[in-house]
N, C-alpha and C positions, 0 to 999 in steps of 0.2 A: 504494500500500500504506500503510495507516494503523494506528496502535495503537488498540485498542478498549477499552472499559470491561471490566475483569476480571470473571470469573464464578466462581461456586462450583462445586465438583465435582458437587454434586447437580444443578445446572442443566445442566451438560454431559452427565451421565449420562442425564438425562431427554430431552435432545435426541437422543442416540444411540438411546435406546429408542424414540423416536417416529419414527426414521428421517429426522430433519431433518439430522443429520450423517451423511455417508457417506464412502466412500473412493473416490477416483478410480482408474481402472484402472492408471494409471502407478505407483501405490503398490505396494511389495512386500508380501509376506504377513507375518503375525505371526511373530516369531522369538524373542521373549523367553522365558526359562525361568522357573520358579517362584521361584527365588532372586532374580532381578532384580525381579520383581513385589513380593516381600516387602520388598526394600530400598527400593523406591519408596515404599511405604506408610510405612515407618519414617522416611524422609526427610521426608515430608509431616507426619507427627506431630511431628517435632522442629523443624519450622519452617524446614527447609533449602529453598533455592530449587530448583525442579525444571525450570527453563528455561521459555522462552516457546514458544508454538505459532503456527503459520501456517495460517490458514483461507482458503479460496477460495470466494467468493460466486458461485454459478452461477445466473443468472437463468432463469426458467421458459421463456423463448423459446429458450434455448440448451441446456437440460438433456437434450434428446433427441439432441443431437449427440455426447454422450460416454457412455462406459460407467462405471457406478458399482457398488460392492460394499458389502455390509453389514459392520459390525463383527462379528467372531467372538465368540460369547458362551460357548459350552461347547466349549472346545478339547479335542480328543482327538488324541493323538499319531499314531494309526493311521487313524482313520475320520473325523475332522472337524478338519482343519488348514487347509482352504482356505475363503476367504470366499465366501459366496453372492452371486450377482448381485442387486443391489438392485432391488426393484420400485418404480419411480419414478412419482410423481404428476406428470405432465407440465405440470400447471397450477400448480405450486408452485416457488418458489425453493428452492435447496438450498445447503448449506454442505459443501464437500469439504475433507478434511484433507490439507494438503500437508506439514506437518512436525509431528511429535508423535504419529503413529499408534501407535507401540509403547507410549508412555505412556498414551494414552487407552484403547487396547484393554486394557492392564493394569488400569486403573481399572475398566473395564466388567466384565472377568472377575472381579476381586476383589470387586466389590460386587453383581453380578447373575448371575455365571456360575460356571463351574467349570473345572478343569484336570486332564486325565487323561493321565498318562504311565506308561510301562511299569515295572513292578516289576522289580528286578534278579533275575537267574537264573530268570526265567520266560519261556517261549516266546511269541513274538509272536502266534501263532495262538490262544493261550489267552485267552478273553474276560475271565477274572478277572485278567489281567495288567495291566489298565488301570483301577484303581479311580477312581471319580469323587471328586475332591478339591475342597473349598471353602476359601476363605481364612479363617483364624481368627486371633484375637489373644488371647494369654494375659494376662488382666487381673489376675493375682495378683502378678506380680513382673516386674522388668526382665529383659531378655534377658541371657543369659550370654555371647553373642557380643560380642567386643571392639568391633566396628564397628557395633553396633545397640543402641538403647535399648529398643525395643519388640519383643516376640517374636511376629512375624507368621509364620504357617506354613500351607501348604496341607495339609489333612488330610482323610481320609475321615470321614464322619459318625460311623462306629462308633469310630474311633480317638479322636476328640474326646470322645465320650460316655464311653468307658472311662477316659480320663484324668480327666475331671471327676468320675466316680464314685469314683475312688481319692483324689481331692483333691490330686493331684500338679500340677494346673493347673486353671484355669477358662478354657476356650476359649470365647471369644465369637465367634460367626459374624459377620464384618465386615459382610456384606450386611444384617444385621438392623438396623444403625444407620439405614438408610433408613426403617424403620418409625416411628422416633421423631423426629417433626418438631420438637417443642418440647423445650427442655432439661429441663423438669420431668418428662418421660416417662422420662428417664434415672434420675432419683431413684426413680420408681415401679418400674423394673426392679430396681434395687439392693435395694429393700425387698421386692419379691415374691420375690427369690431369697435373701433374708436375708443378703446380702453385707455389710450394715452391721454384722453381728455378728463379722465376721472381723477378725483383727489387721491384715490388709492393706487394710482399708477405705479408708484415705487414698489409697493407690496406685490401688485399683480405681476410686474416684470420679473422681480426676483424669484417669485414662486414658480412661474412657468419655466424660467431658465434653469432653476434648481431641479424641477421635475425632469426636464430634458436631459440634464447632466447625469442624474442618478440612473436613468433608464438607458441612455445611449452611450454615455462616455465613461462613467466610473466603473472600473473592474471590481465590483464589490461582492461578486459570487466566488467565494473561496471554497475550494473543494479538494477532497482526496479521491484518488482513483484506485480501486481494487481490481486486480486483473486475474486473480485465482478463479478457476472454472469449476471448482468443487462446491456443490450446493451446500453440503454440510458445513463447510467453513464459512460460506457466505451467510447462511442462516444464523450461525453463532455470532458473526459480526453484527448482523441485523438486530439480534436480541440485545446485545450489549449496548449498541449505540442508541437504541430506542428506549433506554431507561430514563432519558431526559425528555424535554419538550412536552407536548401534550401527552398525557399519561397513556401509555400503551397498556390497555386493559388485558387481563389474562385471557379473555376470549379472543382478542386480537392476536395475542402471542400464540395461543394454542391453535388458532385457525391458520396462522403462518406455518406452524409445524405440520399441521395436517396437510396443508397445501403442498409442502415440500415432500411429504412422505407417502401420500396416496399415489398409487401407481396407475390405476385405470381411470379414475375420475378426478375432475377439478374440484377440490374441496371447497375452495372459496366460492365458486359459482354455484355449486350444489347447495351449500348451506345458506348463503345469502338469498338465493332465489326461493328456497324452501321457507325461510323466515317470512319473506314477503307473502308467500302463498297462505300460510296458516294465519297470518294477521288479517287476511281478508275474509276469513270464515265468519259466518253469522253477522253480528253487528260490529265486528272488528276487535282485535286484541293488540297487545303491545309485547309480543315475545321478541327475544333477541338471540344473538349467537350464543350467549352464555347458557340460555335455557336449552337450546338444542344440543350443545356439547355436553352439558351436565346430564341431560336425559340419555344421551348416547352411552355415557359411562355406566349409568344405572341399568339400561336395557341389556348391555353386554355382560352384566354380572361381574364387573371388576370389583374386587374387594374394597379398594380405596377409590372414592369418587371425588376426592378433593381436587380443586383447581390448582394443580402444580405441574411443573414441566415434567417431573419424573413419571407422572401418570400418563404422559402422552408420548411414550417411546414408540419405536418402530412396530413392535408387536401389537401394542394397543391400537395404533393407527390402522394397522392392517385389519384387525378384527372389526373395527368400526366401519372401515370401507367395505369389507366383505358383507356386512350386515346392514349396510346403509339403506337399501330399499325397504327392508322390513322395519327398520327404525323409523323411517319416514312414514310408513303406512300406520304404524302404531301411534305415533305422535298426531298424525292427521285424524285418526279415529278419536283420540282423546279430546282434541280441540273441538271436533264436531259434536261430541257428546256433551261437553260442558256448555257449548253454544246452545244446544237443545234444552239445557237447564235454564236458559235465560241469561247466562253470564256473558260479559263483554269486558273490554278494556276498563270501563268505568267501575265495574262491580267485582271483577276478579282481583282481590287485594293481594294475592300471593301466587305468582306463576309456579313456584315450587310445589304448591299444594296439589297440582294435577299430575306431577311426576309419578307418584304411586298408582294413580288411576291408569296412566299410560302403561306402566309396568304390568298391571293386572290384565289390561286388554292384550298386551303383547304375549303374556304367558298363556292366557286363555285362548289365544288365537281366534278371537271373535270375528264375525263377518263384517264387511264394510257397512252394512245396513243395521248393525247391532243396535244403535240408539233409537231406531224406529220399529224394530222387530218386537211384536207383542210377546214372543216367547221369553224375552229378556226384560220384561217390564219390571218385575220385582228386583232383579239384579241392578237395573238402572236406578231404581228408587233407592236402593241401599247405597249406591255410589253417591247419588245426589245428597242423601242425608249426611253421609260421612264428610263430603266436601263442604257442605254448609257448616257443619260443626267445626271442621278443621280451620276454616276461615274465621269463624267467630272466636275460636280459642286462640287464634294467632299462633298456631302450632309450629309454623315454619319461620317464625321470626328469629332473629339472631343467627345461630349456626345451625342450618337445617340438615347437614349431612348425616348426623347421628340418627335423627328420627327417620330420615329417608331409608337408611340402611336397615333399621329395625323393621320398618314397614315392608321393605322388600323381602325380608326373610319370612315374615308372616304370610305375605301373598304368595311367595314361591311354594310354601307348604300347603296353601289352601286356595288354589285358584280354580276349583271346580265351579265356584260361585264367589261373588265378592265377599270377603270375610269380615263383614262389619262387626259382628259380635266378637270374633277373635281379636280384632284390633282394639276394640273398646276394653276388653278384659286385659289384654297384654299391657296396656298403658295405664290401667287403673292404679292410682296411688303415685304415679310419676309426676314430676314437675310439669312436663308437657303431657297432657292427657286429653281424652275425648269425652269427658263426663262433665256434667254441670251440677253444681249445688244450688241451693235456694238463692244465695247471695248473687251468684253469677247470672241466674235467670232474672232477678230483680234488676241487675245492671243492664241486661239486654233491653229492658223496657224503658231505659233512659235514652235510647237511640232516637235520633231525629231525622227527618227527611233531609237528604243530602249527605248524611253520614255514610262512611264507607261500608259499614256493617249492616245498614238497614235492609238492603236487598236480600242478604243471606238470611236475616231473621224472617222476612216476609216469605222467602222461598220455603222455609221450614213450616210456616203457618199455612201456606197454600201448596201442599205437595202434589195435588192432582191436576193443577193447571198445565196446559200444553204451552210451554214457554217458547215454542217455535213461532207462536203468534206474538205480536208486539203487545207488551203490557206496560202500562204507565203506573208510576207511583202517584196515586190520586189522593188529594186532601178530601176526606169525607165531607167535612164542613169546609166549603171553599175558602181558600186563603184570602181571597179578595174581600171577604166579609169582615176580616179582622183588622180594621182600622178603628181608631178611637171613635171617630164620628159615626161610622156605620154600626158599631156595636151599641153605642148610646141610642141611636135612632131605632135599633131593633128592640130596645127595652132592657138591655143588660145594665145592671147596677154599676154605677161609676167606680165603686171600690173593687169591682171584679174585673174591670177592663184589662188592666195590666196582666192579671193572671191568665185571662183568655188568650191574649196575644202571645204570652210566653209558651202556651201549650199548643198553638196552631200547628207547629211542625213536629209535634210529638208523634211517636209511632202509633199511639192510641188514636190518632186522627188520620192515619195513612192506611190505604188499602191498595191491592193490586187490581187494576181494572184494564180491560183490553183497550187498545188505542182508540178505536172508533167510539165505543160507548163513553170513554173518558172525554173525548172532544165534544160529544153531544151533551154530556153532563155539564161541562164548562163551569160557569159560576152560579149554577142554579142552587137555590137553597136545598139542603139535603133532604128534608122531609118532603118538600114539593117534588123533587126529582124522583124519590123512591116511589111515591104514590102514582106518579105519571108513568114511570117505566115499568113497574110491576103492579098490575091493576087488580090482581086477586090476592086474597089473604095467603093462599098457598104459595104463590110466587114470591110475595114479600117475605114470608117466613123462611123460604128456601134461601133467598138472597141474604137475609140477616144471619142465618146459621152459617152459611159459607164464609161470610165476611166478619163474623164475630161482632155483630151489632147487638147491643143490649136492648131488651124489650122495655124501653122507657120512653118518656116524652122526648122527641127528636127535634124540638125547636131549638134555635140558636141560644135562647136564654137559658137552656138546660145543658149547655156544652160542658160546664164544669163537672156535672154529675156523669155525663156521657163518658168523659175521659176516665174517671174513676172506675166506672162499671166495665168499660171495654178493656181496661188494663187487667181487671180481674179475669175476664174471659181469655185474654191473650196469655196471661200467666198460667192459667189452668191448662191450656193446650200445650204450651211450651214444656211444662213439667211432664205432661203425658208422653211427649215425644222424646225429650232429652234425658229423663231420669228413669 
């Protein structure tokens, strides 16, 4: 490994654009956000050191042995966050980036690409939620941020144009600096835009000339070049040098090892694409590489499932690769199953909680339609009950490996049907257990709408609902009624108003209602809605029993009593199920 003659940013960007610089498959994906990119450009403009880089020379006779990826140019948080496989000219030497990928990608995005991230308070499925943003530099004034001198910012073109028209800023698209190869062209730009007539002319001129200098002229890209062609040595170097910078997570590290050691499949492509797939099941989840790698260790029955390099040696990687198709299928079945229980990214409070379920499905070798097969209705019911309990008990908080290994042993010995009883018995008396005492049940009744555990509590109380249909958490007495003015107008005593408002989001005022009926119910007074929707006594009694509605006066003025009486019904049912 030797230090090379430094290069300019322009030279590096040109090499990336010509695909002479590529990313080895052992590299992780791009993880920097816009603020990190903006700070990088500010640091460069201020002359701060931005660290050295490590490149790997791959000779043409060897480049067919390895997988390479292109730099990402137009990053999109939803639809384009994975690097594409590079189309390699097998008759050409390549340079692969071992250290500095995040910084180089940031330079590439800032100068030639774009960055699209979701607007706040907009839904993911809305295509307008991800405007295309380019990197701009305000050349009128210094940044007001205490830790930056230059105001770099990712903006949509419309935003930049509107600010420029108002004169509140003059946003210069940073990538345009590549058009001006010679310094005199900067002067031409200033004259053409009549910026020389502005009082900020001195700052404008110095800023643009400085930007031109750091991109075109200053050789600030300091790098070392490794020429060894042995992947094991290169992997070892990669692991060592990536201990700094943006944290290299263990999943990134282990994925790099898997990518280097899998023989038939591209581990990076397989795992990242599979993560994307399972996150689209049902109403969506937020699984990651960690989850898939951890589950792979569990399904392959390795004694030690800890995330450490020693557990991902060549033999481990070989077994995971050999069993990859069945591992994927079992994980897919597990995610489909919990989606049918109504769980999603918002309600599944621990991804680790479904690993034992996946292990059971793997051992039992269930069919792909297991979760809708009536022959397995009781089995699915037991799994759902255990999952609800595990999430409410926060059984997988802290260090989950010990509990996962113990559950794996129980399931391995009892996989003819889901061993709910055996699991509860085996953990009875342990710090982490699956049993509830009276105090814990009382604590469940303190949950409120919006709390992470509320759905799991309701799922226990409504075990027979088909959660493949869309259910809403509905306020039985509409939330809109609980303002001081409306409560007083309804006849509620003034001294009770604050207590009413404090209880409106209580689980005692929440039911699970299908989406369309909930929309129809809307803000209707509860008693009025009940009588209009269920016209006979038999229908009303059935609804009230199903939803634990006490047989009392259901006027808003009696809400205080309603909460007390419904809590009693809920507590009785929870004790029946959980004790």
